[in-house]
MIDONU-515151 format. One record per residue: residue number from 1; x, y, z of N, C-alpha, C in turn; residue in three letters. Coordinates in steps of 0.1 Angstrom, whole numbers, plus 5000, padded with zeros to 4 digits. Atoms other than C-alpha are relative to their C-alpha. Layout:
% MIDONU-515151
<NUM <X Y Z> <X Y Z> <X Y Z> "ala">
...
% end
This chain:
% MIDONU-515151
<1 <5013 5007 5000> <6221 8571 4984> <4993 5003 4987> "unk">
<2 <5007 4998 5013> <6201 8565 4952> <4987 5008 5001> "unk">
<3 <5012 4991 5000> <6174 8590 4944> <4988 4991 4995> "unk">
<4 <5012 5008 5003> <6140 8573 4944> <4988 5009 4998> "unk">
<5 <5011 4991 5001> <6119 8605 4941> <4994 5000 4987> "unk">
<6 <5005 4999 5014> <6116 8603 4903> <5002 4987 4993> "unk">
<7 <4999 5013 5007> <6111 8567 4893> <4997 5001 4985> "unk">
<8 <5003 5000 5014> <6112 8560 4856> <4987 4992 4997> "unk">
<9 <5012 5007 5003> <6078 8550 4843> <5001 4993 4986> "unk">
<10 <4998 5007 5012> <6084 8523 4817> <4987 4995 4994> "unk">
<11 <5013 5005 5005> <6047 8515 4814> <4995 5010 4989> "unk">
<12 <5005 4990 5009> <6041 8547 4795> <5009 4999 4987> "unk">
<13 <4992 5001 5012> <6052 8546 4758> <5010 5012 4999> "unk">
<14 <4990 4990 5001> <6084 8565 4751> <4997 5008 4987> "unk">
<15 <5002 4991 5012> <6084 8594 4725> <5005 4992 4987> "unk">
<16 <4997 5006 5013> <6083 8579 4690> <4998 4985 5000> "unk">
<17 <5001 5014 4999> <6076 8544 4703> <4987 4995 4992> "unk">
<18 <5013 5005 5006> <6040 8542 4689> <4997 5007 4986> "unk">
<19 <5002 4994 5013> <6046 8558 4655> <5008 4992 4990> "unk">
<20 <4993 5006 5011> <6057 8546 4621> <5005 5011 4991> "unk">
<21 <4994 4989 5008> <6081 8569 4602> <5003 4994 4986> "unk">
<22 <4999 5004 5014> <6080 8567 4564> <5014 5003 4995> "unk">
<23 <4987 4998 5006> <6114 8562 4547> <4998 5001 4984> "unk">
<24 <5001 4998 5014> <6115 8576 4511> <5012 4997 4992> "unk">
<25 <4988 5001 5007> <6151 8573 4502> <5012 4996 5010> "unk">
<26 <4989 5004 4991> <6186 8564 4515> <5004 5011 5010> "unk">
<27 <4998 4989 4991> <6190 8598 4531> <4991 4999 5013> "unk">
<28 <5009 5002 4988> <6160 8591 4553> <5005 4988 5008> "unk">
<29 <4994 5011 4993> <6175 8557 4562> <5012 5004 5008> "unk">
<30 <4988 4996 4993> <6208 8572 4571> <4997 5009 5012> "unk">
<31 <5003 4990 4989> <6193 8600 4592> <4992 4995 5011> "unk">
<32 <5010 5005 4990> <6166 8580 4610> <5004 4987 5006> "unk">
<33 <4997 5013 4995> <6179 8545 4612> <5015 4998 5003> "unk">
<34 <4986 5002 4998> <6217 8544 4607> <5006 5008 5011> "unk">
<35 <4995 4990 4990> <6223 8574 4630> <4993 4998 5014> "unk">
<36 <5007 5002 4987> <6201 8560 4658> <5009 4991 5009> "unk">
<37 <4990 5007 4992> <6226 8550 4686> <4994 4990 5010> "unk">
<38 <5005 5007 4988> <6201 8534 4710> <4989 4989 4997> "unk">
<39 <5012 5008 5002> <6171 8517 4694> <5002 4989 4990> "unk">
<40 <5002 5010 5010> <6162 8486 4675> <4991 5005 4990> "unk">
<41 <5008 4994 5010> <6149 8499 4642> <4994 4989 4991> "unk">
<42 <5007 5010 5008> <6123 8477 4625> <4994 5007 4988> "unk">
<43 <5004 4994 5013> <6119 8486 4588> <4990 4990 4994> "unk">
<44 <5010 5008 5006> <6086 8473 4575> <4999 5004 4985> "unk">
<45 <5001 4998 5014> <6085 8469 4537> <4988 4994 4994> "unk">
<46 <5013 5005 5007> <6052 8467 4518> <5000 5005 4986> "unk">
<47 <5001 4996 5014> <6040 8473 4483> <4985 5002 4997> "unk">
<48 <5013 4998 5004> <6009 8488 4468> <4996 4989 4989> "unk">
<49 <5002 5010 5010> <6012 8460 4442> <4998 4986 5006> "unk">
<50 <5000 5013 4993> <6012 8432 4468> <4987 5000 5008> "unk">
<51 <5013 5001 4993> <5977 8422 4480> <5002 4995 5015> "unk">
<52 <4997 5004 4986> <5993 8406 4511> <5003 5011 5009> "unk">
<53 <4997 4988 4992> <6005 8440 4523> <4988 5007 5005> "unk">
<54 <5012 4993 4996> <5970 8453 4525> <5000 5015 4999> "unk">
<55 <4999 4985 5002> <5979 8488 4512> <4996 5003 4985> "unk">
<56 <5004 4996 5014> <5961 8503 4482> <5005 5014 4997> "unk">
<57 <4995 4986 5002> <5976 8538 4487> <5011 5002 5010> "unk">
<58 <4988 4997 4991> <6010 8549 4502> <4995 5009 5011> "unk">
<59 <5005 4991 4989> <6002 8564 4537> <5010 5011 5002> "unk">
<60 <4992 4989 4998> <6021 8596 4531> <4994 5009 5011> "unk">
<61 <5005 4990 4990> <6019 8622 4559> <4992 5011 4993> "unk">
<62 <5009 4991 5006> <5991 8647 4553> <5006 5014 4998> "unk">
<63 <4995 4986 5000> <6010 8679 4561> <5015 5001 4996> "unk">
<64 <4986 4998 5003> <6042 8692 4546> <5001 5015 4997> "unk">
<65 <4999 4986 5002> <6054 8728 4548> <5015 5004 4998> "unk">
<66 <4987 4994 5002> <6085 8743 4532> <5012 4991 5004> "unk">
<67 <4987 5007 4995> <6118 8734 4550> <4997 4989 5010> "unk">
<68 <5003 5009 4990> <6100 8714 4576> <4999 4986 4995> "unk">
<69 <5002 5014 5004> <6099 8676 4576> <4986 4997 4999> "unk">
<70 <5013 5004 5001> <6069 8657 4568> <4994 4997 5014> "unk">
<71 <5006 5002 4987> <6045 8655 4597> <4996 4985 5001> "unk">
<72 <5002 5014 5000> <6047 8618 4605> <4990 4995 5010> "unk">
<73 <5010 5005 4990> <6020 8617 4631> <4986 5000 4993> "unk">
<74 <5013 5000 5007> <5992 8622 4605> <5002 4994 4987> "unk">
<75 <4998 5007 5013> <5987 8600 4575> <4987 5001 4992> "unk">
<76 <5011 5001 5010> <5965 8599 4544> <4995 4986 5000> "unk">
<77 <5005 5014 5000> <5946 8568 4553> <4987 5000 4993> "unk">
<78 <5013 5001 5008> <5920 8569 4525> <4995 4986 4999> "unk">
<79 <5005 5014 5001> <5919 8532 4526> <4995 4994 5013> "unk">
<80 <5005 5004 4987> <5907 8531 4562> <4986 4993 4998> "unk">
<81 <5013 5007 5002> <5872 8523 4549> <5001 4986 4995> "unk">
<82 <4997 5013 5006> <5886 8495 4529> <5004 4990 5011> "unk">
<83 <4995 5009 4990> <5904 8481 4559> <4989 4996 5009> "unk">
<84 <5011 5004 4991> <5872 8483 4580> <4992 4990 4993> "unk">
<85 <5008 5010 5007> <5854 8464 4553> <5007 4986 5000> "unk">
<86 <4993 5013 5000> <5881 8438 4551> <5000 4993 5014> "unk">
<87 <5001 5006 4986> <5880 8434 4589> <4987 4993 5002> "unk">
<88 <5013 5006 4999> <5843 8426 4586> <5000 4987 4992> "unk">
<89 <4999 5012 5008> <5852 8400 4559> <5014 4994 5002> "unk">
<90 <4986 5005 4997> <5885 8389 4576> <5001 4985 4996> "unk">
<91 <4999 5014 5004> <5876 8352 4570> <5002 4998 4985> "unk">
<92 <4999 5001 5014> <5873 8358 4533> <5014 5004 4994> "unk">
<93 <4987 4995 5006> <5905 8378 4527> <5008 5007 5011> "unk">
<94 <4993 4994 4989> <5925 8384 4559> <5013 5008 4997> "unk">
<95 <4987 4994 5003> <5957 8394 4541> <4998 5015 4997> "unk">
<96 <5002 4986 5004> <5942 8428 4529> <5002 5009 5012> "unk">
<97 <4998 4991 4989> <5943 8442 4564> <5013 4997 5008> "unk">
<98 <4988 5004 4992> <5977 8429 4573> <5008 5012 5006> "unk">
<99 <4993 4988 4995> <5994 8463 4576> <4993 5006 5012> "unk">
<100 <5007 4995 4989> <5967 8474 4599> <5001 4991 5012> "unk">
<101 <4997 5009 4989> <5972 8443 4620> <5013 5002 5006> "unk">
<102 <4986 4997 4995> <6009 8451 4622> <4999 5012 5009> "unk">
<103 <5001 4988 4992> <6001 8486 4634> <4993 4998 5014> "unk">
<104 <5008 5001 4988> <5975 8475 4660> <5007 4990 5010> "unk">
<105 <4995 5011 4991> <5994 8444 4673> <5015 5001 5003> "unk">
<106 <4986 4999 4997> <6030 8454 4671> <5004 5014 5004> "unk">
<107 <4996 4986 4998> <6032 8492 4670> <4992 5006 5012> "unk">
<108 <5009 4994 4990> <6002 8503 4691> <4996 4991 5012> "unk">
<109 <5004 5009 4990> <5999 8473 4713> <5005 5004 5014> "unk">
<110 <4996 4997 4986> <5999 8479 4751> <5008 4989 5006> "unk">
<111 <4992 5011 4995> <6015 8445 4756> <5015 5003 4998> "unk">
<112 <4985 4999 5002> <6053 8445 4761> <5005 5014 4998> "unk">
<113 <4996 4986 5002> <6055 8483 4762> <5014 5002 5006> "unk">
<114 <4987 4998 4994> <6084 8481 4786> <5011 4993 4992> "unk">
<115 <4990 5007 5008> <6103 8455 4765> <5002 5007 4986> "unk">
<116 <4999 4993 5012> <6096 8477 4734> <5005 5014 5001> "unk">
<117 <4996 4986 4998> <6109 8509 4749> <5011 5004 4991> "unk">
<118 <4988 4997 5009> <6140 8507 4726> <4997 4995 4986> "unk">
<119 <5004 5005 5013> <6120 8497 4695> <4994 5012 4992> "unk">
<120 <5006 4990 5008> <6112 8521 4667> <4997 4994 4986> "unk">
<121 <5006 5006 5012> <6092 8514 4635> <5001 5010 4988> "unk">
<122 <4999 4992 5012> <6098 8526 4600> <4993 4992 4988> "unk">
<123 <5008 5006 5011> <6079 8519 4567> <5006 5004 4987> "unk">
<124 <4996 4998 5014> <6091 8516 4531> <4989 4994 4992> "unk">
<125 <5011 5005 5008> <6063 8512 4506> <5004 5001 4985> "unk">
<126 <4997 5001 5014> <6072 8501 4471> <4987 5003 4992> "unk">
<127 <5011 4995 5007> <6049 8518 4446> <5003 5003 4986> "unk">
<128 <4998 4995 5014> <6044 8529 4410> <5006 5014 5000> "unk">
<129 <4993 4987 5001> <6063 8559 4398> <4991 5012 5002> "unk">
<130 <5009 4989 4998> <6032 8581 4397> <4994 5001 5014> "unk">
<131 <5005 5000 4986> <6024 8572 4433> <5010 5006 5010> "unk">
<132 <4990 4994 4991> <6056 8587 4447> <4997 5014 5005> "unk">
<133 <5003 4986 4995> <6055 8618 4469> <5012 5009 4996> "unk">
<134 <4990 4991 5005> <6073 8647 4453> <5000 5013 5008> "unk">
<135 <5001 4988 4993> <6065 8674 4479> <5014 5004 5005> "unk">
<136 <4986 4997 4995> <6100 8672 4494> <5009 5005 4989> "unk">
<137 <4991 4996 5012> <6117 8675 4460> <4996 5014 4995> "unk">
<138 <5004 4987 5004> <6096 8705 4451> <5004 5011 5010> "unk">
<139 <4995 4990 4990> <6104 8722 4484> <5015 5002 5000> "unk">
<140 <4986 4999 5000> <6141 8715 4480> <5005 5007 4987> "unk">
<141 <4996 4995 5013> <6142 8728 4444> <5002 5016 5000> "unk">
<142 <4998 4985 5000> <6158 8764 4441> <4991 5007 4990> "unk">
<143 <5009 4994 5011> <6137 8770 4409> <4986 5003 5006> "unk">
<144 <5013 4997 4995> <6104 8766 4426> <5000 5009 5013> "unk">
<145 <4999 4990 4988> <6116 8784 4458> <5001 5014 4995> "unk">
<146 <4998 4987 5005> <6127 8814 4438> <4987 5006 4993> "unk">
<147 <5011 4995 5008> <6097 8816 4414> <4987 4999 5008> "unk">
<148 <5013 5002 4993> <6070 8803 4438> <4989 4994 4992> "unk">
<149 <5010 5006 5009> <6053 8786 4409> <4999 4985 5002> "unk">
<150 <5002 5014 5000> <6039 8751 4407> <5007 4993 4988> "unk">
<151 <4994 5007 5012> <6057 8725 4385> <4990 4997 4989> "unk">
<152 <5008 5004 5011> <6044 8718 4351> <4998 4985 5000> "unk">
<153 <5002 5014 5001> <6032 8684 4341> <5013 4992 4996> "unk">
<154 <4988 5006 5003> <6065 8676 4325> <5010 5000 5011> "unk">
<155 <4991 4999 4988> <6084 8688 4356> <4995 4990 5010> "unk">
<156 <5005 5010 4990> <6061 8667 4378> <5004 4986 4996> "unk">
<157 <4996 5013 5004> <6068 8637 4357> <5015 4997 5003> "unk">
<158 <4985 5001 4998> <6106 8643 4360> <5002 4998 5015> "unk">
<159 <4999 5001 4986> <6102 8647 4398> <4995 4986 5005> "unk">
<160 <5005 5013 4996> <6082 8615 4401> <5010 4989 4996> "unk">
<161 <4990 5009 5005> <6109 8597 4381> <5012 5000 5010> "unk">
<162 <4989 4999 4991> <6136 8610 4405> <4996 4994 5014> "unk">
<163 <5004 5006 4987> <6116 8601 4436> <4999 4985 4999> "unk">
<164 <5001 5014 5002> <6109 8566 4422> <5014 4994 5000> "unk">
<165 <4987 5005 5000> <6146 8562 4415> <5006 4999 5014> "unk">
<166 <4995 5000 4986> <6155 8571 4451> <4994 4989 5008> "unk">
<167 <5007 5011 4993> <6129 8546 4463> <5006 4987 4997> "unk">
<168 <4994 5013 5005> <6143 8518 4442> <5014 4998 5006> "unk">
<169 <4987 5001 4994> <6178 8526 4455> <4999 4995 5014> "unk">
<170 <5002 5004 4986> <6165 8522 4490> <4997 4985 5001> "unk">
<171 <5005 5014 5000> <6148 8489 4482> <5012 4991 4997> "unk">
<172 <4989 5008 5003> <6180 8476 4466> <5010 4999 5012> "unk">
<173 <4992 5000 4989> <6200 8487 4496> <4996 4990 5011> "unk">
<174 <5006 5009 4990> <6177 8468 4519> <5000 4986 4996> "unk">
<175 <5000 5013 5005> <6179 8438 4497> <4986 4993 5002> "unk">
<176 <5014 5005 4998> <6141 8433 4496> <4998 4990 4989> "unk">
<177 <5003 5011 5010> <6131 8400 4479> <4985 4997 5000> "unk">
<178 <5014 5002 5000> <6095 8399 4489> <4993 5010 5009> "unk">
<179 <5008 4991 4992> <6067 8419 4505> <4988 4992 5004> "unk">
<180 <4995 4992 4990> <6055 8422 4532> <5012 4994 5007> "unk">
<181 <4989 5005 4992> <6087 8419 4552> <5005 5010 5010> "unk">
<182 <4995 4991 4990> <6105 8434 4581> <5014 4997 5004> "unk">
<183 <4986 5001 4997> <6142 8440 4586> <5003 5007 5013> "unk">
<184 <4996 4995 4987> <6159 8448 4619> <5014 5006 4999> "unk">
<185 <4987 4993 5001> <6188 8473 4623> <5003 5005 5014> "unk">
<186 <4994 4994 4988> <6210 8483 4652> <5012 5008 4996> "unk">
<187 <4989 4991 5005> <6232 8513 4645> <5003 4998 4986> "unk">
<188 <4998 5002 5014> <6227 8508 4608> <5004 4987 4995> "unk">
<189 <4996 5013 5004> <6237 8472 4608> <4988 4990 5001> "unk">
<190 <5011 5009 5000> <6213 8444 4600> <5002 4990 5012> "unk">
<191 <5000 5009 4989> <6205 8422 4630> <5001 4986 4995> "unk">
<192 <4999 5014 5004> <6216 8386 4627> <4999 4991 5013> "unk">
<193 <5000 5010 4989> <6212 8355 4648> <5014 4998 5004> "unk">
<194 <4987 5003 4995> <6243 8350 4670> <5003 4985 4998> "unk">
<195 <4997 5014 5001> <6261 8317 4662> <5008 4996 5012> "unk">
<196 <4992 5005 4988> <6279 8295 4688> <5014 5006 5000> "unk">
<197 <4986 4995 5002> <6312 8308 4674> <5001 5014 5005> "unk">
<198 <4999 4986 4996> <6303 8344 4680> <4992 5004 5012> "unk">
<199 <5009 4996 4988> <6280 8342 4710> <5008 5004 5012> "unk">
<200 <4993 4996 4988> <6308 8345 4735> <5007 5013 4999> "unk">
<201 <4993 4987 5002> <6321 8377 4720> <4990 5011 5001> "unk">
<202 <5010 4989 4998> <6303 8408 4732> <5001 5011 4990> "unk">
<203 <4999 4989 5008> <6295 8438 4712> <4993 4999 4986> "unk">
<204 <5007 5000 5013> <6281 8447 4678> <5007 4991 4990> "unk">
<205 <4993 5007 5010> <6309 8431 4658> <4997 4985 5001> "unk">
<206 <5003 5015 4999> <6302 8396 4672> <4987 4996 4995> "unk">
<207 <5014 5004 5003> <6265 8397 4665> <4995 5005 4986> "unk">
<208 <5004 4995 5013> <6263 8417 4633> <5010 4999 4989> "unk">
<209 <4990 5001 5011> <6295 8412 4614> <5000 4986 4994> "unk">
<210 <5001 5014 5006> <6291 8383 4590> <5014 4994 4997> "unk">
<211 <4987 5006 5005> <6329 8379 4582> <5005 4990 5010> "unk">
<212 <4994 5010 4991> <6341 8347 4597> <4991 4994 5010> "unk">
<213 <5009 5005 4989> <6311 8342 4620> <4986 4996 4995> "unk">
<214 <5014 5002 5004> <6278 8345 4602> <4998 5000 4985> "unk">
<215 <5003 5002 5014> <6262 8338 4569> <4987 5008 4997> "unk">
<216 <5012 4993 5003> <6234 8356 4550> <4987 4994 5006> "unk">
<217 <5012 5006 4995> <6209 8330 4562> <4997 5003 5014> "unk">
<218 <5001 4997 4986> <6215 8341 4597> <4993 5014 5002> "unk">
<219 <5007 4987 4999> <6198 8375 4590> <4986 4997 5007> "unk">
<220 <5013 5001 4994> <6168 8381 4612> <4990 5008 4992> "unk">
<221 <5010 4993 5009> <6139 8389 4588> <4987 4994 5002> "unk">
<222 <5014 5005 4999> <6102 8386 4592> <4993 5001 4986> "unk">
<223 <5007 5000 5013> <6083 8376 4560> <4987 4994 5002> "unk">
<224 <5013 5006 5000> <6049 8364 4551> <4990 5010 5006> "unk">
<225 <5011 4991 4996> <6016 8378 4563> <4993 4994 5013> "unk">
<226 <5005 5005 4987> <6013 8363 4598> <5006 5009 5011> "unk">
<227 <4995 4990 4991> <6016 8391 4623> <5005 4993 5014> "unk">
<228 <4996 5007 4988> <6019 8365 4652> <5015 4996 4999> "unk">
<229 <4986 5004 5003> <6051 8352 4636> <5009 5012 5001> "unk">
<230 <4992 4988 4999> <6064 8387 4632> <5002 5005 5014> "unk">
<231 <4998 4995 4986> <6058 8395 4668> <5011 4992 5007> "unk">
<232 <4990 5009 4993> <6079 8365 4680> <5014 5003 4994> "unk">
<233 <4987 4996 5006> <6107 8374 4655> <5005 5013 5005> "unk">
<234 <4996 4987 4994> <6106 8410 4668> <5005 4998 5014> "unk">
<235 <4995 5002 4986> <6110 8397 4704> <5014 4994 5000> "unk">
<236 <4986 5005 5001> <6141 8377 4693> <5009 5012 4996> "unk">
<237 <4992 4989 5004> <6154 8409 4677> <5003 5009 5012> "unk">
<238 <4998 4992 4987> <6149 8428 4710> <5010 4994 5009> "unk">
<239 <4990 5007 4991> <6169 8402 4729> <5014 5002 4994> "unk">
<240 <4987 4998 5006> <6197 8405 4704> <5005 5014 5001> "unk">
<241 <4996 4986 4998> <6196 8443 4705> <5005 5003 5014> "unk">
<242 <4996 4998 4986> <6198 8442 4743> <5014 4994 5003> "unk">
<243 <4987 5005 4998> <6229 8420 4741> <5010 5009 4993> "unk">
<244 <4990 4991 5008> <6246 8442 4714> <5003 5013 5008> "unk">
<245 <4998 4987 4993> <6240 8474 4734> <4999 4999 5015> "unk">
<246 <5000 5002 4986> <6244 8460 4768> <5008 5010 5008> "unk">
<247 <4991 4990 4994> <6273 8483 4777> <4994 5014 4998> "unk">
<248 <5007 4987 5002> <6255 8513 4762> <4989 5002 5009> "unk">
<249 <5011 4999 4991> <6224 8506 4782> <5005 5003 5014> "unk">
<250 <4994 4998 4986> <6245 8503 4814> <5005 5014 5002> "unk">
<251 <4995 4986 4999> <6262 8536 4807> <4989 5010 5001> "unk">
<252 <5011 4991 5000> <6229 8553 4800> <4992 5000 5014> "unk">
<253 <5006 5001 4987> <6214 8539 4832> <5008 5007 5011> "unk">
<254 <4991 4993 4990> <6244 8551 4852> <5000 5015 4999> "unk">
<255 <5001 4986 5002> <6242 8585 4836> <4987 5006 5006> "unk">
<256 <5013 4995 4995> <6205 8588 4844> <4999 4999 5015> "unk">
<257 <4999 5000 4985> <6212 8577 4880> <5007 5011 5005> "unk">
<258 <4993 4988 4995> <6238 8604 4884> <4992 5012 4999> "unk">
<259 <5008 4988 5002> <6215 8630 4870> <4989 5001 5010> "unk">
<260 <5010 5000 4990> <6187 8619 4894> <5006 5004 5014> "unk">
<261 <4993 4997 4987> <6212 8620 4923> <5004 5015 5001> "unk">
<262 <4997 4985 5000> <6224 8655 4913> <4988 5008 5002> "unk">
<263 <5013 4992 4998> <6188 8667 4910> <4995 4999 5014> "unk">
<264 <5004 5002 4986> <6181 8653 4944> <5008 5008 5010> "unk">
<265 <4992 4991 4992> <6211 8670 4959> <4997 5015 4999> "unk">
<266 <5003 4986 5002> <6201 8703 4944> <4987 5003 5007> "unk">
<267 <5012 4998 4993> <6166 8699 4958> <5002 5001 5015> "unk">
<268 <4997 5000 4985> <6180 8691 4993> <5007 5013 5003> "unk">
<269 <4993 4988 4998> <6203 8721 4990> <4991 5012 5000> "unk">
<270 <5010 4989 5001> <6175 8744 4979> <4991 5000 5013> "unk">
<271 <5008 5000 4988> <6154 8732 5009> <5007 5005 5012> "unk">
<272 <4991 4995 4989> <6183 8739 5033> <5001 5015 4999> "unk">
<273 <4999 4986 5001> <6188 8773 5019> <4987 5007 5003> "unk">
<274 <5013 4994 4997> <6151 8780 5021> <4998 5001 5015> "unk">
<275 <5002 5000 4986> <6150 8770 5057> <5009 5010 5007> "unk">
<276 <4991 4991 4994> <6181 8790 5065> <4996 5014 4998> "unk">
<277 <5005 4987 5003> <6167 8821 5048> <4987 5003 5009> "unk">
<278 <5012 4998 4992> <6134 8816 5067> <5004 5002 5015> "unk">
<279 <4995 4998 4986> <6153 8813 5101> <5006 5014 5001> "unk">
<280 <4993 4987 4999> <6174 8844 5093> <4989 5011 5000> "unk">
<281 <5011 4990 5001> <6142 8863 5084> <4993 5001 5013> "unk">
<282 <5007 5000 4987> <6125 8852 5117> <5009 5007 5010> "unk">
<283 <4990 4994 4991> <6157 8862 5136> <5000 5015 4998> "unk">
<284 <5000 4986 5003> <6157 8896 5119> <4987 5007 5005> "unk">
<285 <5013 4994 4995> <6120 8902 5127> <5000 5000 5015> "unk">
<286 <4999 5000 4985> <6127 8892 5164> <5008 5011 5005> "unk">
<287 <4991 4989 4996> <6156 8916 5167> <4994 5014 4997> "unk">
<288 <5007 4988 5003> <6135 8943 5151> <4990 5004 5010> "unk">
<289 <5010 4998 4989> <6108 8939 5177> <5007 5004 5013> "unk">
<290 <4993 4996 4988> <6134 8941 5205> <5005 5014 4999> "unk">
<291 <4995 4986 5001> <6146 8974 5191> <4990 5010 5003> "unk">
<292 <5010 4991 4996> <6113 8990 5197> <4998 5000 5015> "unk">
% end
């Protein structure tokens, strides 16, 4: 019998569903996107030089300590006031608040929460060399670890150069041609529209492998500064993700079902043992009274 004591609440956002994780280099991409076995990874690409992106300062996490990762739940949103101003003047220049529109209408929206339970968002922001975040490089440097000193101006310039080089490598890897844009990945592979030729073949290869079936124009990419269009493109990506990982989802559901059934059996067994112990205790008390 299927356990129904612990239904899954899909209305609640899943962990990580309502956050945007910043990607600074290829290592970040590999660790957070390519190694994700279950989710549709939406990589939003913006630029501080692009007025359509609506970003005047890279939203780096506020806190960073030593070996720990950046705290991606808190951001330096010094341009919040600007965004508020642009919202008041949305008719004059709506593009400036585009990134905020994306956050509010795609990432934090309460609509389609169930359908977006396997969607995770990431952000790559192209910026000037001096705008790059070097805290991670400083923390990883054995020189600064051993001495505990702050980098000199020359060393900081060198670290900014290294961080910018890593950022450019990531942008080249993503094949970014314009900003803002959003790319979709499943298990590190770019999501593509299935063609008639490949639609009958299940699995990742049929829908993401371009050899013999798909062409670069079949890539699923959101561009421009119309968040409504982005939302519909993302919904298409969710449908394709569900088709690609159909077998994986079925396996996870079966595993979760078995775990719930096992937990239910354990609870039933615990209740039986508790009743048995209570009956034995009552019988012992009754026999003790007869002994007097």
